[in-house]
Structures are given as C-alpha cells and as structure tokens.
N, C-alpha and C positions, 0 to 999 in steps of 0.2 A: 504494500500500500504506500502510495506517495504521501509523505507527511508534510503538512504545511510548515512554513517557518514559524518560529515562536510568535505567538500573538496573532497570526493570520487566521482569519475565520474563512472557512470554505463555504461557497454558495451551495444551495441545495443541488443545483445542476452538477457542480464539480464533485460533490459527495456521491451523487448517483453514478457519474462516470467512473469514479474510482471503484465503487461497489460492483459495477458491471464488469470492469476489468478483472477484479478479484474473483468474481463468480465464474467468469469465462476460464480463468486459469485453473480454478478448482474443477470445473467441468472437463477441461482438456485432460487433466490428470486422471480423473475418474474414468473417462472414456478410454484413455490409454491402458489403464489397469484392467478395465472390463474387456477390452480387445485382446489383451494378453491372456486373459482367462479363457477366452473363446478360441484362442489360436489352436489350430488343429495340430494333433500329434502325428508325426509320420513314422510309421514302422517301416524301416528300410531294409531290415534283414531279420530273419528268424532262425532260431536253433531250438531244438526241443527234444525231450525224451518222454515218451509215455509208454505204458504197457502195450503189448501187442506188436512190438517192432516199429512203433511210430517214432520216427526220428527226423522228419522234415515236414514242411507245410503240406506237401502233396499227400503223404501217408496220413497226416492228421485229418485232412479234409476227407479222404476216403473213409477213415474210421467214422467220422461224423455222418457222412452221407449214407454209408452202408448200415449204420447202427450196429456195428459189430460189438459183441461182448468180449472184452479182453481180460476179464477176470478168470484166473486159472487156479488149479490146485497149487499149493506151495511146491515149487520145484525141489527135488531131492538134494540138489547141490546148494540150496540156500540154508535149509535146516530140516531137521527131522520133525515133520508135523505131528507124527504120532507121539513123540516124546513130550509135546506141549499141548496136545489137544485133550479137551474134556468137554463133553456136551453140557455139563452143569456149569452155568455161569458163576456160581458161588464158589467154585473150586479155586483157591488162591494159586497164583503163578501159572495158570493155564489159559489157553485161548479156546474160544468156542466155535472156531471155524478152521477149515483147512484151505481156505480160498483167499486170494488177494490179487492185487495188480502188481506185476513184477516187470522191471525193466530188463531188457536183454543186454548182454555184453558189459555189465558194470565192472567186470574184472579185466577188461581189455584196454586199460588206460596206457597211453604212450607217454610215459614220464619224460623220456629224453627229448621229445618234441617241445615240451614246455620248460626244458632246462631244470628238471627236478630229478634229484638222485633217486635211484631205486629204493634206497633205505627210507628216504623221506616219503616217497610215494606209498610205500607199504604201510605207513602210519597215518596217511591222510584219510580223512573221512571221505567215503565215496561221493558224498554230495559236493565236496570241493572239486574232486576230479571231474565230475559231471559238469559242474559250473564252468570249469576251464574249457572243456570240450565244446559245450553248447555255446558259450560266448564266442569262441573262435569260429564256430560254424555260422553263427549269426553275422559276424563281420564278413566272412567269406561270402555268404548269401547276399549281403549288401554290396559286395565289391569294394570293401573298405580295407585298406592295409593297416595293420596295427601301428606301423611306423607313422602313418598319417594322423594318428590320434594324439600323439604326444603334444602336450601344451594346449589342447583344445578343451572345450566344455562338454565333451561327450559323456554320456552316462549309461550305465548298465543297471537295469531294474530287474529284480528277481525275487522269488520267494524261496525261503529255505527254513527248515525247522527240524527239531529233534536232534538230540546228541547221542544217538544209540552207539555210534562208533566210539565216542569218548567214554561212554559208560562201560562198554566192553573192554576197552584198553585199561581203564582204571581198575577193573576187576582182576586184572593180572598185572601186578606191579612190576614184574620183570620185563613187561612189554613197553613200559614207559621210557621214553627217551627224549632227546632234545627237540624232536619234531612233534611230539604229542600235542602240545597246546596249539602251536601254529597250524598244524594239520587238521585240527578238530574244532577250531574256533568258528563260530557262525557269523563272525563279523568280517 
C-alpha cells in the first residue's frame, strides 16, 4: 500500500484506488495459487510389480481388462503354509488362509547393476530392491536418463510398508551387520 506523507490526508478516490490495487494483487496471488493447485500431473513413465506376473503398464491393463484373479496358494518356496495354517482364527501365531498375492522373481535382484555389494544386497529388505528396480524401469519407460536428473526437482512417489524383513533379521542376531539398518529402513 502506498502510504501518504506524514500529515497528508488521502481523498476518498485515492483511498479507493489504493484499495483496488491491493485487492487486485491479492486476487492475482490467489489465482496463481489456485492455478497451481489445478495444474495437471503428468505421469511420464511407469514401473510396477503386482501379483500374476504384472510388471508393466500393458500387463497391468490386461489384468484389469480381463478381470483375472491373481491370488494363489502360498508358493512352497516362500514358506510352508501348513506349518502356519489353522482354520481357527483364535489360534495364536497362525494364519487362517493358504492364499495370497505373490510377486514373481523377488529373488532375482541384480545388485551389481545398482552398485550394491552382494553382502549388502543379501541384507536389504526386498521392498528396497523392488523400489530400485521399479524406479529404474519407470525412468526407462519415460526415456529419462538418471544422469539427466541430477540437480533437478524430480520426485519419486511410492508406497511402502511393513518391516517383516527387519523383524526376521533381528530374530537372528548373528545375521545383523553393518547393512541391516540401511537395508531395512523404510525411509
């Protein structure tokens, strides 16, 4: 707001002009903020892993289009379902189902590609390994070189949960090493 010199009285017209200018500036700021809130988000690349061998946009679309059921019995190489199954939901330490959604190839991580030592990779939570692979695939899908991202405002948005890997490692103290916390942090 333009302030008058000391002792100067503004006419009603001048006060109105100053008020209009201030309101226009506030309206411009509000419009800019509202426009930014409505700014479209562009998804330029995707990477994904879902049960049923879904690992790209085409296979994801086919899964949705075909309405396929990708829930399967617990694979024998994951765990012994019989050892944990009990139909009674009140039985402690047991599960009441033998079914779930399982990702394929979670043990096929190429640690060397990401500059990670085999020892560190063995301690990493599988979620972190999948995150690296899927992020790389999303960048490839978008045609973006990782080198081109240095110093930019690029972002990666994801969902991650549970610390089963950490819980299993901590249950066996001899398995804890220098990579345990970094390879199992959800941050």
